[in-house]
N, C-alpha and C positions, 0 to 999 in steps of 0.2 A: 330527162336523161342528160341534156345539155347542161342544165344547171348543176347536176352532180359532178360532171367532168370539170366544169369551170371552178367549182369549189375545191376539188382535189388539187388542181394545178395551183390555185392561190395558196392553199395550205402548205404545199411544198415550198413556196417562196417565203414562208414565215421563218425567221431565224430560230433554229432549234427544233423545227418541226420534225426533221428526220431523226434526230437523236432523242426526241421526247415523244410524248403522246398527246394528241389533240383530240378532245372530245367535243362534239358539237351537238346541239339539240336537234339539228335537222337530220344528220346522218346516222347517229348512233342511238340517241335517247329521245324518245318522244314523250316520255312521262317523267315527271319530277320525282316520283317515288323510286323509280329505278336508279336515278342519279343519287338520291340520298343513301341508297343501299351500297352503292359502289364507292362513293366518295371517301368514307372512313378507311377503306382498305388501301388507299393511295397514300404513301408516307410523306408527300410534300404538299405544301399549301398551293391551291390553284391561283392562277392569275387570270383575271377577266380581261379579254380583249374585245373591243367593239369592231366588227367587220360589217359595216352597213351596206357594202357593195353587193354582197351575196346573201348574207343571213344576219340575223339579229345579233348573236353573240356566240362566242366559243370559249371553252375553258382549256387552258394549256397547263399540262403537268409535266415537269421534268422528271423522268423516271430512269434511273440507271439500269442498264441491262445486266450488269454484274452485281450480284448481291453483296452487301457490305456486312461483314461479320464483326459484331461488337463483343460478343461473349467469348470466353476462352473455350478451348477444346473440351468437349464432354460437359460443359456447363449447361445448366437448365434454367429456364426463365419461367417464372410464374406471374400471372397478372390477375388483377381485379379480384374476383371472388375466390379464386383458387389460392392466390397469395394470402389473402386475409384468413381463409380457413386454415391454411398451413400454419400461420402465426398463432392462431388461437389454439390449435392442437398442441404445438410445441410448448407454449407457455403453460397451458393447463396440465400437461404431462409433468412438467417440472414441479408445479405446485402439488400434484398428487403424490409425487415421489417423496417429498419431505413432510407432507401433512401428518403422517402417522407418528412423527417424532415430536409433534407440538404439544405443549401443555404438560401438566403434572403427571398425566397418565400416558405420556408419549413413550414410545419404545425406541430402543437403540437399533442401529443397523450395523451389520457386519460387512466391511469393505475388504474385498480380496483384490490385491494389486495384480495387474497383468503387465507383460512386457519385461523391462529390465529388472524390476523388483517383483517378479512373479512369485505368487504364493504368500506375500506379506499380508497379514491380517490386521485389521484395525476395527475397533468397536467404538462407535460414537453416535451421538444424537445431535451433534452440532450441524446446523444447516449449511454453513459455509464450508465446513470440512467435507460433507457429503457431496455438495455440488462441485467442489474442486476436483473430486475424484471421478466425476461422471463426464465422459466426453460427449458433447452435443454439437450438432451441426446446424440446428435450426436457429435462424437469426433471432427470433423472439425469445427462444429458450436461452440463448447466450446473453441477452439483455438481462434476464432475471438472474442468471448466474453472476454477472458483473455487479448487479445491484446488491446481491448478497455479500459479495466481497467488499464493496464500499461500506456497507453497514457494519461489517466486522472490523474494518480498519478505523472507521470514525467513532463507533459507539462500543464495539466489542460484544454486543448482545443483540438479540432480536433479529438474527439473520433468517431464521425459519419464518418468523411472523411476517416480515415484509414480503417474503417470497409467496407465502400462502395468500396474503392479502391481495397482492398484484394478480395472482392467478385467479382468484375469485372475482375480482373486478372484470377481468377479461372474459371470464365465463359468462357473467351476466351481460356484458357488452355484446356478446355473440347473440344472445336472445333479442336484445334491442335492435340489432342490425337486421335480424330476420323480420322484425316488424317495420322495416323500411325507415329506421331512424338513422340520420346521417352521423358518421363518426365524430365530426366536429361538434355536433350538438351534445353527444355523449360526453366528450371531453370538457365542454363548457359546464355541464352538470357536475362532473367530478370536481372541477375547480371551485364551483360554488359550494359543494358539500365540504370541501377542505376548509374553506373560510369559516363555514358554520361550525365545524368541529373544533377549529382553533379557538374560536370565540367561546364555545362551551367549555373548553379546557381552561382557558384563562379565568372564566367566571367561577369555575369549580376549584381552582387551585388555591392553596393557602400558603403564605410565606411565613415559615418558622425560622428565618435566618437570625432573628434577634433573640430567639429562645434557644439556648444551647442544648437543653435536654430534649426538647421536641425535635430539633434539627438532627440530633444524633439518632433519635428513634426513627425518623424518616429515612436516614441513610441506612440504618440496620434493616428496615423493611425492604428497601431497594436491593440490598445485598442478599437478603434471604430469597427474594424472588428470583434473582439471577442464579443463585447456587442451587435452587430447587431442581433444575433440569440438568445439572452437571454431575460429574462423578463424586463430588463432595456433598451430595444432597443429604447423606446421613450425618454429616458433620457441619451442616450449614450454620448452626448457631455459633460454633467455635470460630469458624473461618470468617463469618460475617463480621464478628467483633474485631478480628485481626485486620481485616481490610478497612473497616471504618476508622479504627485507631490510626492506621498508617496514613490514610487520607487526611484526617484531622490534624496530624502533625505537620502537614504542609502549610497550615495556617492561611488557607485561602489562595495560595499561589497557583494551584491547579497544574503545576508541572509534575506530572506523574513519572517522568524520567528520574526524578530524585528518589523514587522508591525502588530499591534493589532487592531482587529475589535470589537467594543463594540456595542451591539444591545440594543435598547430601544424601548419600545412600545409607540405608539402615533406619531403624526406629519405626515409629508409627505416625499416623497423621497428627495425633495430639501432641507429638513432640515438637511440632512447628511452633515458632514463637516470633514475636516482634521485638527486635532489639532496641534498646534505648538510644543507641548511637548509630554509627556507621561502620559496617564491617567490610574490610578489604581482604579478599581471599589470598593473602600473601603473608609470609613469615618475615620477622625482623632478622637482619643480618647477624652473623656470629660476633661474639665479644662486644656487643653493643647494648646500650641500656634498653630494657624491656618495658619500661614504664616512664612516661614523661608527663608532668602536669603543666598546664598553661603552654601547650605546644604551639609552635609557630612552624607551619608547614611550607616547604618549598617544593612545589610539584613541577617536575621537569620531564622532558622527552629528549634525552641527549645521550650520545654514546659515551660510556665510561670505561672503555677498554683502552689498552695502551696504544697511543698514536704511533702508527707505522707508515712506512712508505707504501702507498697504495696505487702508484702510477703503474699502469700495465707495462710490463717489459723492462722495468728498471732493475738495475743490478748494483749491488754494493760489494766492493772487494776490500778485504782487509788482509794484512800480512802478519797479524799476531792476535792472540786471545785478548790482549789488552785493548785492542781496537773494538772488539765485540763488546767488551765491558763498557767502553765509552759510549757505544751506541745505545746499549740498554740503559745506561745512566741518563743519557739525553732524553730517551723516551719517558723515563720516570719523572724527570724534571718537568716535562711538558704536562704530564698528568697531575703532578703536584701543583703546578701553577693553576690548573683548571679547578682542582679541589679548593685551593685557597680563594679563588674568585667566588666559589659557591659558599664558602664559609663567611665571606664578607657580607652576605645577606642577613646574617644574624638569625638564621633559622636553626632550630634544634632538631628538626625532623626533615629528612630529604627522601622524597619518594620519586623514583625514576621509572619511566615506561620501559626503558631498556636495561640490559644487564649492567651490574656493577662488579667489576673484577676485583681480585684479591687486594691489590695494592691500594686503589682508592678506598675500598671498604675498610682497610686497616687505618687509613688516614682519618676517615670519618669516626672510627671507633676511638682513636687517640684524642680527637677533638670533642668527644662526648656527644656526637650527633648520631641520632638514630637513622639508619639508612635502610630503605626497602627497595628492592630491585624487581624488575620485570613485572610490574603491575599492569593488569590488562587495561586497555585504552578506555573502555566504558567505565571501568572502576575509577580511574583517575579523573575522568570528566565529571562523574557524579561527586567525587570527593572535592574537586574544585568548586562545584556548585554549592554544596552544603557547607563548606568551610569559608566560602567567600574569597578563595584564592584564584590564581590563574596558572595555566600551563606554559612554561617557558622553555626555551632551547638555547638561549645565550645568556651570559652572566656578566657582561661588561658594565651594565648600569644597574647596580643594586637598588638605587633609589627609585627606579621606575618599575620595579617588580612588586606585585601585590601578593603578599603571603597569606596563606590560609591560617585560621586560628580555631582551636578547640580547647576545652578544659582539660581533657585527659586523653592520652593515647597509650595503649598497652597491648601486649600479646596475650590472647586468651585461647583456650582449648575448646574447639567446637567439635563434639564427638571425639574422633580420633585424630583430628588435624588442627594444627595451630593456625590462627588467623589474627589479623590486626584489627582492633576495635578503636 
């Protein structure tokens, strides 16, 4: 009894003893098994102190009396087997959702929008489109959805395949974990299998890059495979040839942004065609030449309206109509000077991103220069790319501007609308 009282007094003298919890082998635990059961439930690491005066050793734990809240309100925490099982269920559910759309016998799904676009119906078998429309809150399921989006952005196809493959891998991983196999061991096996698969593909691959006919046939087979699961499956032969011919015209550059797709209402699918040149979805200005050979293109993004006083709050007072005429004449002179600077570039075609008003358009027509206004920005970027020119906004240094060049530019009729080719 005296020994216990002396031990308690000594413990009270230890710094932090009152604010913490001191567990001794003599007072509380006489068996090591009991200590092993309790120790994992204490959130802080123990510190061993040797107290040879009264007993062999004691373990000191600093335990806060007020609980520390890490998670947000109404947040749930899952650990160990429960968290792993939740991840498996979420990922497998995403795979099962899109599995029925995979392959040549895959079926389409009807997506009905909710919320702001309630009632909007969409029919598709594209994995990325389906997964974008499905709201998921499971972390593993979100990873598979993001993986599908990345596949769509980088490759443009195979979104369903990568999702189903990842889902099946996790489904089999669940069985291996039930057999007490560690997750790191499973991952190491997957990486080794990936290396073996890459090696097998390299050994089985055939390079037909030097044979143009076989290379074209390989591209056609790839295009047919991609279009087999799309809405164009009934016309895959026709559209696969269009796609391959468009890619081969890039001559190995690989810059797919140079391929422009112009959509027009009316007609049927077989009316689609690959144009020999570049189509700009704009008309040529009035009273201007509609056809120019050996064209030199000046591509610009500059305002071509009458220069006006644009300072906020400014006011001009005149005492006669003659003064107003003088102001208009001065504005026209400024615009005329700008047009003359443009004409010094020796270009016979001027394509502007912004509007070209009546007076400068008349000046271009008098000079025999074809002027095209309000061209879309993507269109003039592609035009600059394919003609070798550059987009300019100032015209003070004609010798530093690179003009685009083409053999012929003219206005053609595309169904019921005129465009520039």
